[in-house]
TIDRENFI-746374 format. One record per residue (C-alpha): x, y, z; residue in three letters; residue number from 0. Coordinates in steps of 0.2 Angstrom, whole numbers, plus 5000, padded with zeros to 4 digits. Layout:
<<X,Y,Z>,"ALA",NUM> ...
//
This chain:
<<5060,4956,5058>,"MET",0> <<5068,4971,5066>,"SER",1> <<5073,4972,5085>,"SER",2> <<5067,4989,5085>,"VAL",3> <<5048,4991,5086>,"ASN",4> <<5045,5006,5098>,"ASP",5> <<5054,5021,5105>,"LEU",6> <<5061,5011,5120>,"ARG",7> <<5069,4997,5109>,"SER",8> <<5076,5011,5098>,"ALA",9> <<5084,5019,5113>,"ILE",10> <<5092,5003,5118>,"GLU",11> <<5099,5001,5101>,"LEU",12> <<5107,5018,5101>,"ILE",13> <<5114,5016,5119>,"LYS",14> <<5124,5002,5112>,"SER",15> <<5133,5013,5099>,"ILE",16> <<5147,5024,5106>,"PRO",17> <<5144,5042,5105>,"GLY",18> <<5125,5041,5100>,"GLU",19> <<5117,5043,5117>,"TYR",20> <<5119,5054,5133>,"VAL",21> <<5108,5057,5148>,"GLU",22> <<5107,5068,5163>,"THR",23> <<5098,5067,5180>,"ASP",24> <<5100,5086,5183>,"VAL",25> <<5083,5094,5183>,"GLU",26> <<5078,5104,5168>,"VAL",27> <<5064,5116,5165>,"ASP",28> <<5054,5111,5149>,"PRO",29> <<5051,5129,5147>,"LYS",30> <<5065,5135,5135>,"ALA",31> <<5079,5127,5146>,"GLU",32> <<5078,5109,5138>,"LEU",33> <<5079,5115,5120>,"SER",34> <<5093,5128,5126>,"GLY",35> <<5103,5114,5132>,"VAL",36> <<5101,5103,5117>,"TYR",37> <<5106,5117,5105>,"ARG",38> <<5124,5114,5111>,"TYR",39> <<5123,5095,5113>,"VAL",40> <<5117,5090,5096>,"GLY",41> <<5103,5101,5087>,"ALA",42> <<5112,5106,5072>,"ALA",43> <<5101,5109,5056>,"GLY",44> <<5097,5127,5054>,"THR",45> <<5098,5131,5072>,"VAL",46> <<5108,5147,5076>,"MET",47> <<5126,5144,5079>,"ARG",48> <<5135,5138,5089>,"PRO",49> <<5127,5121,5087>,"THR",50> <<5132,5104,5081>,"LYS",51> <<5127,5087,5076>,"VAL",52> <<5128,5076,5092>,"GLY",53> <<5120,5062,5102>,"PRO",54> <<5102,5060,5107>,"ALA",55> <<5099,5066,5124>,"MET",56> <<5088,5059,5138>,"MET",57> <<5082,5071,5152>,"PHE",58> <<5078,5060,5167>,"ASN",59> <<5072,5074,5179>,"THR",60> <<5059,5086,5172>,"ILE",61> <<5053,5101,5182>,"LYS",62> <<5034,5099,5186>,"GLY",63> <<5033,5081,5179>,"HIS",64> <<5041,5069,5192>,"PRO",65> <<5035,5053,5183>,"ASP",66> <<5041,5057,5165>,"ALA",67> <<5057,5059,5155>,"ARG",68> <<5060,5068,5139>,"VAL",69> <<5071,5062,5125>,"ILE",70> <<5077,5074,5111>,"ILE",71> <<5087,5072,5095>,"GLY",72> <<5083,5053,5091>,"MET",73> <<5084,5057,5073>,"LEU",74> <<5097,5071,5073>,"ALA",75> <<5111,5061,5065>,"SER",76> <<5111,5053,5048>,"ARG",77> <<5122,5039,5055>,"LYS",78> <<5110,5036,5069>,"ARG",79> <<5095,5036,5058>,"VAL",80> <<5104,5023,5047>,"ALA",81> <<5108,5012,5062>,"ALA",82> <<5090,5013,5068>,"LEU",83> <<5083,5007,5051>,"LEU",84> <<5097,4994,5047>,"GLY",85> <<5105,5002,5032>,"THR",86> <<5120,5014,5028>,"GLU",87> <<5119,5033,5029>,"PRO",88> <<5122,5035,5010>,"GLU",89> <<5109,5023,5005>,"LYS",90> <<5094,5030,5016>,"LEU",91> <<5085,5038,5001>,"GLY",92> <<5086,5021,4991>,"PHE",93> <<5081,5012,5006>,"PHE",94> <<5065,5022,5009>,"LEU",95> <<5061,5022,4991>,"LYS",96> <<5060,5003,4991>,"ASP",97> <<5049,5004,5007>,"ALA",98> <<5037,5016,5001>,"VAL",99> <<5034,5006,4985>,"LYS",100> <<5031,4990,4995>,"ASN",101> <<5019,4995,5010>,"PRO",102> <<5014,4982,5023>,"ILE",103> <<4997,4989,5030>,"PRO",104> <<4994,4992,5049>,"PRO",105> <<4984,4979,5059>,"VAL",106> <<4974,4980,5075>,"ASP",107> <<4982,4976,5091>,"PHE",108> <<4977,4959,5098>,"THR",109> <<4984,4959,5116>,"GLY",110> <<4975,4961,5132>,"GLU",111> <<4980,4979,5135>,"LYS",112> <<4990,4991,5123>,"ALA",113> <<5005,4998,5131>,"PRO",114> <<4999,5016,5127>,"CYS",115> <<4984,5014,5138>,"GLN",116> <<4992,5008,5154>,"GLU",117> <<4987,5024,5162>,"VAL",118> <<4971,5034,5157>,"ILE",119> <<4966,5052,5161>,"HIS",120> <<4949,5057,5155>,"TYR",121> <<4945,5075,5152>,"ALA",122> <<4930,5073,5163>,"THR",123> <<4941,5068,5178>,"ASP",124> <<4942,5081,5192>,"GLU",125> <<4958,5092,5190>,"GLY",126> <<4962,5086,5172>,"PHE",127> <<4975,5097,5164>,"ASP",128> <<4985,5091,5149>,"ILE",129> <<4998,5103,5153>,"ARG",130> <<5002,5094,5169>,"LYS",131> <<5001,5077,5160>,"ILE",132> <<5011,5080,5145>,"VAL",133> <<5029,5088,5147>,"PRO",134> <<5028,5097,5131>,"ALA",135> <<5043,5109,5130>,"PRO",136> <<5043,5127,5125>,"THR",137> <<5057,5129,5113>,"ASN",138> <<5062,5147,5116>,"THR",139> <<5056,5160,5129>,"PRO",140> <<5045,5169,5116>,"GLU",141> <<5036,5153,5110>,"ASP",142> <<5017,5154,5109>,"ALA",143> <<5017,5140,5122>,"GLY",144> <<5022,5122,5125>,"PRO",145> <<5023,5112,5109>,"TYR",146> <<5021,5094,5104>,"ILE",147> <<5033,5093,5090>,"THR",148> <<5033,5074,5087>,"MET",149> <<5014,5071,5087>,"GLY",150> <<5009,5059,5074>,"LEU",151> <<4991,5064,5070>,"CYS",152> <<4979,5050,5064>,"TYR",153> <<4963,5054,5055>,"GLY",154> <<4950,5046,5043>,"THR",155> <<4942,5053,5027>,"ASP",156> <<4923,5054,5032>,"PRO",157> <<4918,5050,5014>,"GLU",158> <<4928,5034,5010>,"ASN",159> <<4935,5028,5026>,"GLY",160> <<4954,5030,5021>,"ASP",161> <<4965,5034,5036>,"SER",162> <<4981,5043,5036>,"ASP",163> <<4995,5050,5047>,"VAL",164> <<5004,5067,5047>,"THR",165> <<5015,5076,5059>,"ILE",166> <<5009,5093,5064>,"HIS",167> <<5015,5106,5077>,"ARG",168> <<5003,5106,5092>,"LEU",169> <<5002,5120,5105>,"CYS",170> <<4995,5117,5122>,"LEU",171> <<4982,5131,5124>,"GLN",172> <<4972,5126,5140>,"SER",173> <<4969,5112,5151>,"GLU",174> <<4959,5103,5138>,"ASP",175> <<4963,5111,5121>,"GLU",176> <<4977,5110,5108>,"LEU",177> <<4979,5121,5093>,"SER",178> <<4985,5113,5077>,"MET",179> <<4995,5121,5062>,"TRP",180> <<4990,5113,5045>,"ILE",181> <<5001,5119,5031>,"THR",182> <<4990,5125,5017>,"PRO",183> <<4987,5111,5004>,"GLY",184> <<5002,5101,5010>,"ALA",185> <<4994,5087,5022>,"ARG",186> <<4982,5073,5019>,"HIS",187> <<4974,5077,5036>,"LEU",188> <<4970,5094,5030>,"GLY",189> <<4960,5087,5016>,"ALA",190> <<4950,5076,5028>,"PHE",191> <<4947,5091,5039>,"TYR",192> <<4941,5102,5025>,"ASP",193> <<4927,5088,5022>,"LYS",194> <<4922,5088,5040>,"TYR",195> <<4921,5107,5040>,"GLU",196> <<4909,5106,5025>,"LYS",197> <<4899,5094,5035>,"MET",198> <<4900,5105,5050>,"ASP",199> <<4906,5091,5060>,"LYS",200> <<4921,5089,5072>,"PRO",201> <<4935,5077,5066>,"MET",202> <<4940,5063,5077>,"PRO",203> <<4959,5064,5079>,"ILE",204> <<4972,5054,5089>,"SER",205> <<4990,5060,5092>,"ILE",206> <<5003,5047,5096>,"SER",207> <<5019,5053,5104>,"ILE",208> <<5035,5043,5107>,"GLY",209> <<5036,5030,5092>,"LEU",210> <<5047,5019,5082>,"ASP",211> <<5058,5030,5071>,"PRO",212> <<5052,5021,5056>,"ALA",213> <<5035,5028,5059>,"ILE",214> <<5041,5046,5060>,"TYR",215> <<5052,5044,5044>,"LEU",216> <<5038,5036,5034>,"ALA",217> <<5026,5050,5039>,"ALA",218> <<5037,5063,5030>,"GLY",219> <<5032,5057,5013>,"PHE",220> <<5020,5068,5003>,"GLU",221> <<5011,5068,4986>,"PRO",222> <<5014,5063,4973>,"PRO",223> <<5024,5049,4980>,"THR",224> <<5011,5045,4993>,"THR",225> <<4994,5052,4986>,"PRO",226> <<4978,5054,4996>,"ILE",227> <<4973,5037,5001>,"GLY",228> <<4990,5031,5005>,"TYR",229> <<4993,5027,5023>,"ASN",230> <<5011,5030,5027>,"GLU",231> <<5010,5018,5041>,"LEU",232> <<5011,5005,5028>,"GLY",233> <<5029,5012,5023>,"CYS",234> <<5034,5010,5041>,"ALA",235> <<5028,4992,5041>,"GLY",236> <<5039,4989,5025>,"ALA",237> <<5054,4996,5034>,"ILE",238> <<5052,4984,5049>,"ARG",239> <<5045,4970,5038>,"LYS",240> <<5030,4969,5050>,"GLN",241> <<5014,4979,5052>,"PRO",242> <<5012,4993,5064>,"VAL",243> <<4999,4989,5077>,"GLU",244> <<4985,5001,5080>,"LEU",245> <<4973,5001,5095>,"VAL",246> <<4955,5008,5096>,"ASN",247> <<4954,5025,5106>,"CYS",248> <<4944,5025,5122>,"LEU",249> <<4933,5041,5119>,"THR",250> <<4933,5044,5100>,"ILE",251> <<4930,5033,5085>,"GLY",252> <<4948,5033,5079>,"GLU",253> <<4964,5023,5081>,"LYS",254> <<4981,5026,5088>,"ALA",255> <<4998,5018,5088>,"VAL",256> <<4997,5004,5101>,"ALA",257> <<5015,5005,5108>,"ASN",258> <<5016,5024,5108>,"ALA",259> <<5022,5032,5124>,"GLU",260> <<5008,5045,5125>,"TYR",261> <<4991,5046,5115>,"VAL",262> <<4980,5061,5115>,"ILE",263> <<4962,5058,5110>,"GLU",264> <<4952,5073,5104>,"GLY",265> <<4940,5082,5091>,"LEU",266> <<4947,5094,5079>,"LEU",267> <<4933,5107,5079>,"MET",268> <<4925,5114,5063>,"PRO",269> <<4925,5133,5059>,"HIS",270> <<4934,5137,5075>,"GLU",271> <<4951,5147,5074>,"ARG",272> <<4961,5155,5088>,"VAL",273> <<4978,5164,5088>,"PRO",274> <<4992,5152,5090>,"GLU",275> <<4998,5163,5104>,"ASP",276> <<4981,5164,5113>,"ARG",277> <<4988,5158,5130>,"SER",278> <<5004,5169,5130>,"THR",279> <<5001,5184,5118>,"GLY",280> <<5019,5183,5112>,"THR",281> <<5015,5187,5094>,"GLY",282> <<5027,5172,5089>,"LYS",283> <<5024,5154,5085>,"ALA",284> <<5039,5143,5087>,"MET",285> <<5056,5141,5078>,"PRO",286> <<5052,5134,5061>,"GLU",287> <<5062,5123,5050>,"PHE",288> <<5070,5137,5040>,"PRO",289> <<5078,5143,5056>,"GLY",290> <<5067,5158,5061>,"GLN",291> <<5052,5160,5072>,"THR",292> <<5037,5164,5063>,"GLY",293> <<5022,5174,5068>,"PRO",294> <<5007,5166,5077>,"ALA",295> <<4993,5162,5064>,"PRO",296> <<4975,5158,5066>,"MET",297> <<4974,5140,5069>,"VAL",298> <<4960,5126,5072>,"PRO",299> <<4957,5119,5090>,"ILE",300> <<4957,5101,5096>,"ILE",301> <<4946,5098,5111>,"LYS",302> <<4955,5085,5121>,"VAL",303> <<4944,5070,5127>,"LYS",304> <<4957,5059,5135>,"ALA",305> <<4976,5057,5137>,"VAL",306> <<4983,5039,5139>,"THR",307> <<5001,5034,5142>,"HIS",308> <<5013,5021,5147>,"ARG",309> <<5019,5019,5165>,"VAL",310> <<5034,5031,5167>,"ASN",311> <<5031,5038,5150>,"PRO",312> <<5045,5046,5139>,"ILE",313> <<5040,5062,5130>,"MET",314> <<5049,5063,5113>,"GLN",315> <<5052,5080,5106>,"THR",316> <<5063,5090,5093>,"THR",317> <<5068,5107,5090>,"ILE",318> <<5059,5114,5074>,"GLY",319> <<5075,5119,5064>,"PRO",320> <<5086,5105,5070>,"SER",321> <<5095,5091,5060>,"GLU",322> <<5081,5080,5066>,"GLU",323> <<5068,5089,5056>,"HIS",324> <<5080,5089,5042>,"VAL",325> <<5080,5070,5042>,"HIS",326> <<5061,5068,5045>,"MET",327> <<5058,5079,5030>,"ALA",328> <<5073,5077,5019>,"GLY",329> <<5075,5058,5019>,"LEU",330> <<5057,5055,5011>,"PRO",331> <<5062,5070,4999>,"THR",332> <<5077,5060,4994>,"GLU",333> <<5067,5044,4991>,"ALA",334> <<5054,5053,4981>,"SER",335> <<5066,5062,4970>,"ILE",336> <<5076,5045,4967>,"ILE",337> <<5060,5036,4963>,"ASN",338> <<5054,5050,4950>,"MET",339> <<5071,5052,4941>,"VAL",340> <<5075,5033,4941>,"GLU",341> <<5058,5029,4933>,"THR",342> <<5061,5042,4919>,"ALA",343> <<5079,5039,4916>,"MET",344> <<5086,5024,4925>,"PRO",345> <<5104,5022,4929>,"GLY",346> <<5109,5040,4928>,"ARG",347> <<5105,5047,4945>,"LEU",348> <<5118,5041,4958>,"LEU",349> <<5112,5049,4974>,"ASN",350> <<5102,5063,4981>,"VAL",351> <<5105,5074,4997>,"TYR",352> <<5092,5085,5005>,"ALA",353> <<5104,5097,5012>,"HIS",354> <<5102,5102,5030>,"PRO",355> <<5104,5121,5026>,"SER",356> <<5087,5119,5017>,"GLY",357> <<5079,5110,5032>,"GLY",358> <<5077,5095,5022>,"GLY",359> <<5065,5104,5010>,"LYS",360> <<5072,5118,5001>,"TYR",361> <<5089,5112,4994>,"LEU",362> <<5093,5095,4985>,"ALA",363> <<5110,5090,4978>,"ILE",364> <<5109,5078,4964>,"LEU",365> <<5124,5067,4959>,"GLN",366> <<5121,5063,4940>,"PHE",367> <<5132,5053,4928>,"LYS",368> <<5133,5057,4910>,"LYS",369> <<5139,5041,4901>,"SER",370> <<5136,5045,4883>,"VAL",371> <<5134,5062,4873>,"PRO",372> <<5115,5061,4873>,"SER",373> <<5115,5062,4892>,"ASP",374> <<5120,5080,4891>,"GLU",375> <<5105,5090,4896>,"GLY",376> <<5097,5076,4905>,"ARG",377> <<5104,5082,4921>,"GLN",378> <<5093,5097,4920>,"ARG",379> <<5078,5086,4916>,"GLN",380> <<5082,5077,4932>,"ALA",381> <<5082,5093,4941>,"ALA",382> <<5064,5097,4934>,"LEU",383> <<5058,5080,4939>,"LEU",384> <<5065,5083,4957>,"ALA",385> <<5054,5099,4958>,"PHE",386> <<5039,5088,4952>,"SER",387> <<5043,5075,4965>,"ALA",388> <<5043,5087,4979>,"PHE",389> <<5034,5103,4977>,"ASN",390> <<5042,5112,4992>,"GLU",391> <<5059,5111,4984>,"LEU",392> <<5067,5128,4980>,"LYS",393> <<5085,5125,4974>,"HIS",394> <<5093,5110,4965>,"VAL",395> <<5112,5109,4963>,"ILE",396> <<5118,5096,4950>,"LEU",397> <<5135,5088,4952>,"VAL",398> <<5145,5075,4943>,"ASP",399> <<5149,5057,4949>,"GLU",400> <<5166,5062,4955>,"ASP",401> <<5159,5075,4968>,"VAL",402> <<5153,5069,4985>,"ASP",403> <<5135,5076,4987>,"PRO",404> <<5136,5074,5006>,"PHE",405> <<5152,5084,5007>,"ASP",406> <<5147,5103,5006>,"SER",407> <<5165,5108,5003>,"ASN",408> <<5166,5097,4988>,"ASP",409> <<5149,5103,4981>,"VAL",410> <<5155,5121,4983>,"LEU",411> <<5171,5116,4974>,"TRP",412> <<5160,5111,4960>,"ALA",413> <<5151,5127,4961>,"LEU",414> <<5167,5137,4959>,"ASN",415> <<5176,5126,4946>,"THR",416> <<5162,5119,4935>,"ARG",417> <<5149,5133,4935>,"TYR",418> <<5146,5150,4926>,"GLN",419> <<5131,5160,4933>,"GLY",420> <<5126,5166,4916>,"ASP",421> <<5124,5150,4907>,"ILE",422> <<5123,5137,4921>,"ASP",423> <<5108,5145,4931>,"THR",424> <<5090,5140,4926>,"ILE",425> <<5077,5151,4934>,"PHE",426> <<5059,5145,4935>,"ILE",427> <<5049,5159,4942>,"PRO",428> <<5031,5160,4949>,"GLY",429> <<5030,5142,4956>,"VAL",430> <<5022,5137,4972>,"ARG",431> <<5035,5132,4986>,"CYS",432> <<5033,5134,5005>,"HIS",433> <<5024,5148,5015>,"PRO",434> <<5037,5148,5029>,"LEU",435> <<5051,5155,5017>,"ASP",436> <<5052,5173,5022>,"HIS",437> <<5058,5178,5005>,"THR",438> <<5042,5171,4997>,"GLN",439> <<5032,5186,5003>,"GLU",440> <<5026,5202,4994>,"THR",441> <<5035,5212,5007>,"SER",442> <<5051,5205,5001>,"TYR",443> <<5047,5205,4982>,"ASN",444> <<5031,5215,4977>,"PRO",445> <<5031,5204,4961>,"MET",446> <<5026,5188,4971>,"ILE",447> <<5008,5186,4968>,"ARG",448> <<5005,5176,4984>,"ASP",449> <<5014,5170,5000>,"LYS",450> <<5023,5154,4996>,"GLY",451> <<5026,5158,4977>,"ILE",452> <<5045,5156,4973>,"SER",453> <<5058,5156,4960>,"CYS",454> <<5064,5139,4959>,"LYS",455> <<5082,5138,4953>,"THR",456> <<5094,5125,4946>,"ILE",457> <<5113,5127,4948>,"PHE",458> <<5121,5116,4935>,"ASP",459> <<5138,5112,4942>,"CYS",460> <<5141,5097,4930>,"THR",461> <<5155,5097,4917>,"MET",462> <<5150,5097,4899>,"PRO",463> <<5151,5079,4893>,"PHE",464> <<5163,5084,4878>,"GLY",465> <<5175,5092,4891>,"LEU",466> <<5176,5078,4904>,"LYS",467> <<5195,5076,4900>,"ASP",468> <<5198,5095,4902>,"HIS",469> <<5189,5094,4920>,"PHE",470> <<5197,5078,4926>,"GLN",471> <<5202,5079,4944>,"ARG",472> <<5220,5075,4950>,"SER",473> <<5222,5056,4951>,"GLN",474> <<5231,5050,4967>,"PHE",475> <<5240,5033,4969>,"LEU",476> <<5227,5021,4977>,"GLU",477> <<5234,5013,4993>,"VAL",478> <<5227,5005,5008>,"ASP",479> <<5229,5018,5022>,"PRO",480> <<5226,5004,5036>,"LYS",481> <<5244,4999,5033>,"LYS",482> <<5250,5015,5041>,"TRP",483> <<5235,5020,5052>,"LEU",484> <<5225,5004,5056>,"PRO",485> <<5215,5012,5071>,"ASP",486> <<5210,5027,5061>,"MET",487> <<5203,5017,5046>,"PHE",488> <<5196,5003,5055>,"ASP",489> 
//
């Protein structure tokens, strides 16, 4: 069993690793200032430069919230994620592939009192205001409002009782209301909500915040790897080799993660939509994973019934376009592609990297090995399978076994020395991708039939099998550099 089973034990682990954790006692305003600080410390991803990959950061003094702390960037480093899961950075895709195929279902909490219910606030209490209880940050000065960005939403299919989890952006709208953005056709809870709306009934929903990193990463899987009916908490259980514990909510007929820092209990209301910026009128939503701030759409409303939390809770948050989003979206993407390609053509795909420039969703680099003449062309078939494994993928770059897919300079070297645009580019137009891509709109291209339709593209930067000798890289003498610089190569 893993020593990490909640947010607090995860923090203790990364504290023990040099360079992976920092904290401050200087007061910070959760309204724009907190994210503004972390942009420089370690946000990275598609965040506007200057930014960098850096440590997770704990803010111990939050303006307006004397009893809470906020941590950001827990998953914003591939090295840190690997340490938290007990594997190597280059093996994360394979590690998650194995976990998702061998789920351990969640179980009910059996203790006297779940940690997440140490403190209870009912919406019927005098003066109840979720905005004063939950220190949700506002990412930028023009955000629609304070956002919960690490909220694990738990719901149940009203027809067959299947439960599932997904992460959604949630904007605090009033003292007892949240809005919820549901990507069209891309989330299991969206399918459940559709059924509730047809029944004209509110959907019970819990929102668990501040969790074991394994839960957040497992929740990033999507169909076809995890079809409707697959509860990703089972994948988190497989990662930890022990089941996730759930507790019954106090005001709704639903469950929540027992050792969460915060739990919000509420009802997702049918047929009710409001502008996401209803409380501010900014016209904007929040920074989205491609790196731009999108317009505020019409979104459903959650009527909050209660908020429970630990004593001195830790709010966990992320910046939408940061490296943290890259890993929550991209690592399940890598695992899904590996699973799909390995099933179809075992032994040829060596690795996959969901590149940060695509937010973990748009760009994948596939390292492919051609061993015999008949492998020529299979690399492009692998790219097609990647698009099938993850439908939001827009671009695939194919590289050979001597190119490091995690080194962007090496990948661009392959693009410049093993690629000709007219014969090595494969276009697949008119395919559904992701609605947050600003080029996938009719205003950008009138030929696009609907928002979210894209031209998927394969860049084949692999050398032809028959010309491998012609493209061989310079071979250097193999030595052990530790002999000369033992500290550098320790």
